[in-house]
C-alpha positions in Angstrom: -10.9 206.8 249.5 -8.6 204.0 248.7 -5.5 203.3 249.2 -3.1 200.0 249.4 -1.9 198.4 252.7 0.6 195.7 252.6 -0.8 194.7 249.2 -4.4 194.9 250.0 -7.1 197.8 249.1 -8.5 199.4 252.0 -10.7 202.2 252.3 -9.9 205.1 254.5 -11.8 208.8 255.1 -10.3 211.7 253.3 -7.4 213.5 255.2 -6.4 210.6 257.3 -2.5 210.2 258.2 0.0 207.3 257.8 -0.1 207.2 261.3 -3.5 206.5 261.7 -3.0 203.4 259.2 -0.4 202.4 261.4 -2.5 202.4 264.2 -5.4 200.8 262.4 -3.5 197.8 260.9 -0.2 197.3 262.7 0.6 199.6 265.5 3.6 197.8 266.6 5.3 198.4 263.0 9.0 199.6 263.1 9.2 201.1 259.6 6.7 202.8 257.3 7.3 203.1 253.7 5.2 205.5 251.8 4.7 205.1 247.9 8.4 203.6 247.9 10.2 206.0 250.2 10.7 205.3 254.4 8.9 208.0 256.7 9.4 209.2 259.8 6.6 211.6 260.2 3.1 211.7 259.4 1.9 212.4 256.1 -1.5 213.2 254.6 -2.7 210.5 252.2 -4.2 210.6 248.9 -5.9 208.2 246.2 -3.8 205.2 245.5 -1.0 205.9 247.8 1.1 202.6 248.6 2.0 202.0 252.4 4.0 199.3 253.5 4.3 198.4 257.2 7.1 196.4 258.3 7.7 195.0 261.4 11.4 194.0 261.3 11.6 190.8 263.3 8.4 189.5 262.0 7.5 186.7 259.1 5.2 188.3 256.8 2.6 186.2 254.8 3.2 185.2 251.7 1.3 187.9 250.2 2.8 190.8 252.4 6.0 189.3 251.1 5.6 189.7 247.5 4.8 193.0 247.9 7.2 194.2 250.8 10.2 192.8 248.1 9.2 195.9 245.8 8.3 198.2 248.5 11.0 200.6 247.9 10.0 200.8 244.2 8.9 204.1 242.6 5.4 203.6 242.6 3.8 201.5 239.4 6.8 200.1 238.4 6.2 196.1 239.8 2.7 196.2 238.5 4.3 196.7 234.7 7.1 195.2 235.3 5.0 191.7 236.7 3.6 191.9 233.1 6.9 191.8 231.4 9.1 189.4 230.0 12.8 189.0 229.5 15.0 186.4 227.8 18.8 186.3 228.7 21.4 184.3 226.6 23.9 183.3 228.9 24.6 183.2 232.6 28.4 184.0 233.1 29.6 187.1 234.5 27.0 189.3 232.8 23.7 187.0 232.7 24.0 185.9 236.1 24.2 189.3 237.2 21.8 190.1 234.8 18.9 187.9 236.0 19.2 188.0 239.5 18.7 192.2 238.9 15.3 191.2 236.8 14.4 189.3 239.8 14.8 191.6 242.4 13.1 194.2 240.1 10.2 192.1 239.5 10.6 191.2 235.9 7.1 188.4 235.9 8.8 186.1 233.4 12.7 185.6 232.5 14.3 182.5 231.0 17.9 182.1 230.9 20.0 179.7 228.8 23.4 178.2 229.1 24.9 174.9 228.9 28.0 174.9 231.1 28.6 174.1 235.0 29.9 176.4 237.6 33.7 176.1 238.2 36.0 177.3 240.3 37.2 180.6 238.3 33.7 181.7 237.4 33.0 182.5 241.4 35.2 185.8 240.8 32.6 187.5 239.0 29.5 185.3 238.5 26.3 185.3 240.9 27.5 181.4 242.1 28.9 180.3 245.2 31.3 177.6 246.0 28.9 174.8 247.3 27.4 174.9 243.6 30.4 174.0 241.8 29.9 171.3 239.4 26.3 172.3 239.2 24.4 173.0 236.0 24.5 176.9 235.6 20.9 177.3 234.9 19.9 175.2 238.2 22.2 176.4 240.4 21.3 180.0 239.5 17.2 178.9 239.3 17.5 177.8 243.2 19.4 181.2 243.9 16.3 182.8 242.3 14.2 181.4 243.6 15.5 182.3 247.6 15.6 185.9 246.4 12.1 186.6 244.6 9.9 183.2 244.2 6.7 184.9 243.0 8.2 184.9 239.4 8.2 182.7 236.5 11.6 181.2 235.4 12.5 179.4 233.0 16.0 177.8 233.1 17.2 176.3 229.7 20.0 173.7 229.4 21.2 173.6 226.2 23.4 175.2 223.3 21.8 177.9 221.5 22.2 177.5 217.7 19.8 178.2 214.7 17.9 175.4 215.5 16.5 176.3 218.5 17.1 180.2 219.1 13.5 181.1 217.2 11.8 179.5 219.9 13.8 181.1 222.8 12.9 184.1 221.8 9.5 184.4 220.2 7.7 184.7 223.2 9.2 187.5 224.9 9.3 191.5 225.2 13.1 191.7 225.2 16.4 190.0 224.5 19.4 190.3 226.3 22.9 189.3 224.7 25.4 187.6 227.9 27.7 185.4 226.2 31.3 185.6 226.5 32.8 184.7 223.0 33.0 187.0 220.3 31.9 184.4 217.8 28.9 183.7 220.2 27.7 187.1 220.5 28.2 187.5 216.6 25.9 184.7 215.9 23.2 185.5 218.2 23.4 189.2 217.1 23.0 188.1 213.6 20.3 185.8 213.9 18.2 188.7 216.1 18.6 191.2 214.0 17.5 189.0 210.6 14.6 187.4 212.7 13.9 189.6 215.1 14.6 192.8 214.0 11.4 194.5 215.7 12.1 193.1 219.2 14.5 195.3 221.7 18.2 193.4 221.6 20.7 194.3 224.2 24.0 193.2 224.1 27.4 194.1 225.5 31.5 194.8 224.2 34.0 195.7 226.2 33.9 194.4 230.1 37.3 193.3 230.8 39.5 194.5 233.5 39.5 197.0 236.3 39.5 200.2 234.1 37.2 203.4 234.6 33.6 202.4 235.0 32.5 205.3 233.7 34.0 204.5 230.3 31.0 202.0 230.3 28.3 203.2 228.5 24.8 202.7 226.1 25.1 203.1 222.3 22.4 202.9 220.3 23.3 201.1 217.0 20.2 201.3 215.4 16.4 201.0 216.1 15.8 199.0 219.0 19.4 197.1 219.2 21.6 198.7 222.2 25.5 197.6 223.0 26.7 198.3 226.7 30.4 198.1 227.3 33.3 200.6 226.4 33.9 199.0 222.8 37.7 197.9 223.4 38.8 196.3 226.5 38.0 192.6 225.8 39.4 189.8 227.6 42.7 188.8 226.6 46.4 187.6 228.3 46.9 190.0 231.0 43.6 191.3 230.4 41.1 189.5 232.6 36.8 189.7 233.6 36.8 190.8 237.2 33.7 191.5 239.2 33.2 195.3 239.7 33.3 195.9 235.5 31.1 192.9 234.8 28.9 193.5 237.3 28.3 197.4 236.1 27.9 196.4 232.7 25.4 193.8 233.7 23.4 195.9 235.6 23.3 198.4 232.9 21.9 196.1 230.6 19.0 195.0 233.3 18.7 198.5 233.9 18.2 199.2 230.5 15.7 196.5 230.0 13.6 197.6 233.1 13.9 201.4 230.9 12.7 199.9 227.9 10.3 197.7 229.4 8.4 201.2 231.2 8.5 202.9 228.7 11.2 205.3 229.2 13.2 204.8 226.0 
């Protein structure tokens, strides 16, 4: 029968176990991951199983690294996501965290748009670093993404989104995610998408400020293909700032919703 070992298809006899595979392919491995789950005891293998053998101090080959990055995924997820595409409008607190999560999940093509630069007040919640202050956000984020998962097609778009470029920005992607801070920008992109891409999944956000109960952040399906994530009441205002925990929670709910849609779970 055929199984996968560190990304390669190998043929083994029926009734063999994970210990046999370890001894045959990497006897010095510290960790065995079977179908996304680390195991400590021998397990009988079946057709199509995925086995990842890891030596913690070893630098894997490029093929092995890509496979190991997703070794803890649920089986079958990576292959589907590798063929998928998402575009994110805005890479501030929401967008930068969304893109990083999508990259860690292995979405094969990610485009992200913003025209701003990294400044000190961004660091409290956005996925940037002090040494990136003064750098264009999309390029700073791209550098970070390449350090996380270089096996993805990233498309940083350093420009202001308006009616002249939104159509070409969104048309070739499976899902559109809105991640702007300002209400007028959110309204503009929402109106455009619902007019021109009404059959394409669109995920927006509303109400993520402060440090209130994160359980109030939820997904609301507004209409077919249109979702909003947030508590729908706590907008940024005087005395109500934007803070890392709630922003990151909302961002990751948006990213996870996109993954669920891509995998056909919704």
